[in-house]
N, C-alpha and C positions, 0 to 999 in steps of 0.2 A: 504494498499498500505505499509507503514511505516512498520507492522509485517510483511509481505512478502518480504520486503529487507532485515529484519533484520533475517527471516530465511534463507534463500539463502545464504545470509551473513555465517550465523555459521554452514551451510551446509557446505556452501566449505570448513571453515576452520577444522570445521571436519576431511574433506576431508585428507585436506593438512594433518593437524597431527596423522590421521593414517596410512596417507603415507611414513610421515616422520617417525612414528613406523617402521613400515614394514623393510625401509631403514637401520634404528637400529638395529634391531632384526638381520633383513640379517648378515648386516656387524658384529655384535657380536657372529651370526654360525658359521662364518668363522673359520676353525682348521690351526695352525700355524702346518706346517711342520717342521721337526728339517733337520738340514743339517750340521754336520760336517766339519769344515774347520779349518783343521790340516799342518798349514805354520811357516816358521821359523819367528819370528816377533823380534826376538833377536838374533843372533850370526851371524857369517859371512858369512852365507847367506838372514843376513836380509833383503839387497837389493834385492833380490825373492819375498823373500816372505810378503814385503808389499805392495806392487802393487798390487803384482794378487791377495790379501784378498782385497782390495779396490776392486779390476775390478768384481769379483764374488763379492760382496755386493754390487756393483754397479747393478750387472745382476739379481740377488734375488731385490734390491728395485723396480729395473723396472715391474716386473712380480707385485710386488704388488701394485705400484701405477695405472698400468693398472687392478685394480680389479681381482689380483689373477688368481683363475682356478678350472674348477670343475669338480667333478669327479660321474658320480650319483646321480646329484643332489645339491651331497652335495660342498660347497664352503671350497679353502683354503687359502691360504700363506705361504708366504716361513718366515721359521725361521734361518737365518745363522748364525753358533754359532762356536768362534773364540776361536784354541786352540794356544797356541806358543810351539813349540816340540821344538824348537833352532836346527832344521837338527841333533838333537841328536836322533839317534833307541831307544833308552830307552824311551829318553822322549817321541817320538810319540806313543808308543806301550802302558805306561802310558795314554796318553792322548785320545786316541783311546780307551783303556777301561772305563775311565770315561764320554766318547762321547758315547756310545753304551747302556754300564750297569747305566749310570748316567742320561744321555741327557735324553737316547732314539733318538736319531736320527735314523732316517731314513735313510738315508743316509751321504758319505762321498768322501771328497777328501784330499787325503792329498800329498804337497809336498815334492817332494824329493824323490830319488828314495830307496838309504837304507831306509830312514824313511817309504816308502812302505812298502818294504818288511819287515821290524819287522810290522807291522800293517795289512799284509794278514792274516795268522791265526785266527788273532781276527775276519777278516772282513767276512771271511769264516766260521766258526761256526755259527756264525749270521747271513749269510745272505745277508750281506749288499750290495748294489750292489754303486757303487763310481769309480767320473770320475776324479780323481789324473792327477796333476802337474809332472810327478816322469819322473825319464830315466829309467835308471838297465835292462833295454830292454829286452829280453827274459825271464830275471825271475821273472819280471812283468807282461808282456805278451806272455801269452800259452795256452794251451785249457784248462788247469787242471786250470785254474782261469778266471771262464766266467762269474763272477762280476767285474772283476777290469777292468776298463778302463782307458785311455789316453789321458786326454784329454788339449795336448798342442802337437807339433811338434815334430818330428820324428827325431835324430842328427841321423839316415840312412838318411831320406830324406833330412837332412840340409845338411849334408856332399857330397848327389848326385848331389842337385842341387849348392854348390859354390866351388866343385874342381874342376870341367869345365871350373867355373869362373874367378878361380886362376890359375888357369893352364895357361889361354885365358890371361888378364890380368898383369902374373907377372913373365910366364915362369915358372913354377914350376916343379920339377924334383924328388925332393927328399923332405920325408915330417918328423918333429918329432917330437910324441907325446906325451906330458904332462899330467897327471889324476889323483886325486884324490886317495889312497888306498884304495879303500870299494869296496861294489857293484856297484857303478854306477859309478865309476872311472872305472872299468873295463869293464865294458859294453861298455865303449866308445869306445877301445880300440879296443873292436872287432868290433863296427859299420861302423868303420875308416876302416878298411881293408879290406873288402871284393870290397869300394867304391874307393877306394884310387887302387886297383888293376885294378877292370873297369877298369878306366881313367890313366892307367900307369904309375903309382905314385910307387915309390918305397919307404917306411915307412926306414927308415935309423934306427929309435931311439923311445923307447918306456920309460917312467920314470915315475914313483908313488912317491904320497906325502902323509903327514900325515896333515886330514884336521885340518888349525888353525895356521899353522905354518906361519911365515910372511918372513922369508930370503929358497931365492929357491934359491943363488947362484949355493950350489953343485948339484944340478938337471940341472940344467941350461947349467953349467959348463961343462956337459958329451951330453948331447945332442948339444950344440955347436959343438964341436969337431967334431962329425961326419959330422959338415957343413951340413946342411938344409936347401930346398932355402923355405922351412915353418915351420914354430912353430904354432902348433894349441893345445889349450888348452882344447879340451876334455868338458866333465864334470863341469872343475873346477872352484867355484863361483867366483859370480862378483869382489869383491874385492882381493880375493888371483890369479886369472884374469887376473887384474888392476897389480897390484904388480908380478907378472912374465913377464906382456911385459914390466916396467919398470928398471930391474933387466936384460931383458938380452941383454936390450939398453945399459947399463953403462957397461955390462961383453964383449961389442962392435959389438953383434951380428947386423946386419945389411941389413936380409932378409926380408921377408912379415913374419908378425905375424894374423893367425886367431883366434878371442876369442870368440871360438864358440860355446857358450851354454847362450847367453840372459846376456850378461853381462853390468851395468850399463853406456852408452858411456857418457856424462858430470863425472858420476866418475872415465873411465879410463885417460879421458884426465888432471883430477885434481891433478889423486896420478901421472899417467907418464909425464905429462904437454911434451917439445919438442921429450919425448922415446915415444907417440904415434902416432906418424907420420910414416904413413906407416901401421896401422894398420887398418885390418879389422874386424867385428863385427857382432855377429848375431841378429838381430834384429826383435821385433815385430812390426818395423811402425814406425810414425817417430813422433820425439816430433811434430811440432806444427801440428795441421787438416788443410786438405786442400778441403774431401771432404764433403758435406751437412750429412754424417753418420756422419763422423768421427766430424764431431762441434758440432751436438749435442751429442755424448760421449764425447768431451772433455768439454761441456757448464755441464753438469751433475758430473761431476770427479770435476770440479771447485765450483761448487754448494757446495764440501762436505766440500776440499781442498785445500789447494793453488795451483795456477796454479804452483807456484816452485815445487810443491813436483810430479807431471804430469811422469810419465818414459814411454817409448811407451811399457813395458811388456802390460799394462794394455788393449792394444788392441787385445789380443788373450785370451781374456780370459770374456770381454765383454757378452757372447753369451751363457754360460755355463748352466745360471738356465733357457735360452730358451729354449734350447736344450733341458734339461729335462721336462720343462715341456709342451713340445711338444710330447715327448713320452709319458707321464701320460694320456694329455689329448685323444693322438691318441688310447693306449690302456686302455680307461676310467682303469685305474689299480695301485697301489702300488707292486704288484707284482714282484720280484725282477727279477725273469729268466724269466718273463713275456716284464720285459720293454729292459733285455740286449738282447733279442732275435729281437727289436723294431729296437732299438736302429744301432743296426749293420747291419742296411738295410735302415737306417732311412736316409734326407739329411734336410738341414735347412738353411737358408739364414743369410747373416751375411753383412754384410760389407766389409767382405773381400771375399764376394763371395755364393756360394752354398758351404757346410762342408758335411764333412762323415765325416765316422769310414771306417779302411779298417784294411789291413798289412797282409792280411789272404799266400802271399808267403811268407813274409820276421818272422809271427811269428805264422802261422797253423792255426790265429785265427782273425778275422773284429774287435778289439780291440784300434784301435791308430787313431786318430786322420789323417785327412788328409788334411793340412791348407796353404799355404805358405809363405815364410819364408822373410825377410829383410833384407839388409844388408846395412850397414855405412861403411866409409874408413874414417883415419883422414886427412887433409891436408891441409897444413901450419897451423895446429892448430883447422883448424876446423871441426865439425863433419855435413860429406856431406852425405846427404839417397840417397843408389845409389836405392833404390825400392823393389819392391819384387820378388820376383823369387819362380818358381812353379817346386813344385820334380819332377822332370823326368819320365814317364811311365814307370813302367816296371818292380821299384826300391823294392817297399813293398806291390804291390799287380801285 
């Protein structure tokens, strides 16, 4: 009996060891898929680039923590690789070259419109599918760029959602627009013009500035002389948008201000102080999580970084890798053109609801993420979240 028990025990231990060995072998067999993330980690657009990267990384890590994914029996995990392009097109092109030829990335995400434009020739030459956090409108999103997706809200959709709201809440009739003097900024003006016309709003001034400047008084003086009911900042970076708000108020402007393209609300209040009153800001969601899904995301963030570093930008990019993983698993392919065809008709679930790509009416191709947008307003020095606004039907598709 003793020999029998010892024999059984040894057999069980051997089976467990073999099983553990198989698991170890399985884990070792998983291949890494390099995914390049080109963001502005330093420079004036860093308040965008850092939280966006953290959101994207959390998305990739969640897929990996859940065991990765399989294609034709082979297991894979994501390897997100970060590159700092400083929001400089030449730096972005250089980083893109390193990512493609040096690190052999399979996919890319480029933050910024002008920086994405700088990378498109290299991405097209190498058939790289990209999910970009970029503006620049039709310069980026058009039928000639079938592998270039935009994984962020459309500024056209933002204007379509917010201008009717501001017309009702603030009684605006005239608008002045200020944008950076580059591809991204010019596309911002192109975006607001048809939406303003649709809402019977008159654009009384359009001004441009060189990225990186700190003094906006000359430009704002010209804008304010046109007596607009609303000053909107288009694709202006977060730091510059906060300075525009502060300096416009210092020049005596009393009307509404819309910091259109995802500023950091805390930075705005910190820089502008009492001048931030009656300022509206496009955001991706609340600072404090309210739903179970938001709380789960927030917990994952604070497990890696301080809660004081949390930014609402995190909400919108937290499912980027879930989107790409779903497309790969459903097609069982890494072929960029196969995936692009699938992505344009695919839907996926997020804490914001069901997401999809659209934009056929506006861009001639379905490569624009359709996603609701949040709105903040500063009242008595406090940032008040007004909730999510949906993009009206008929604008993008």
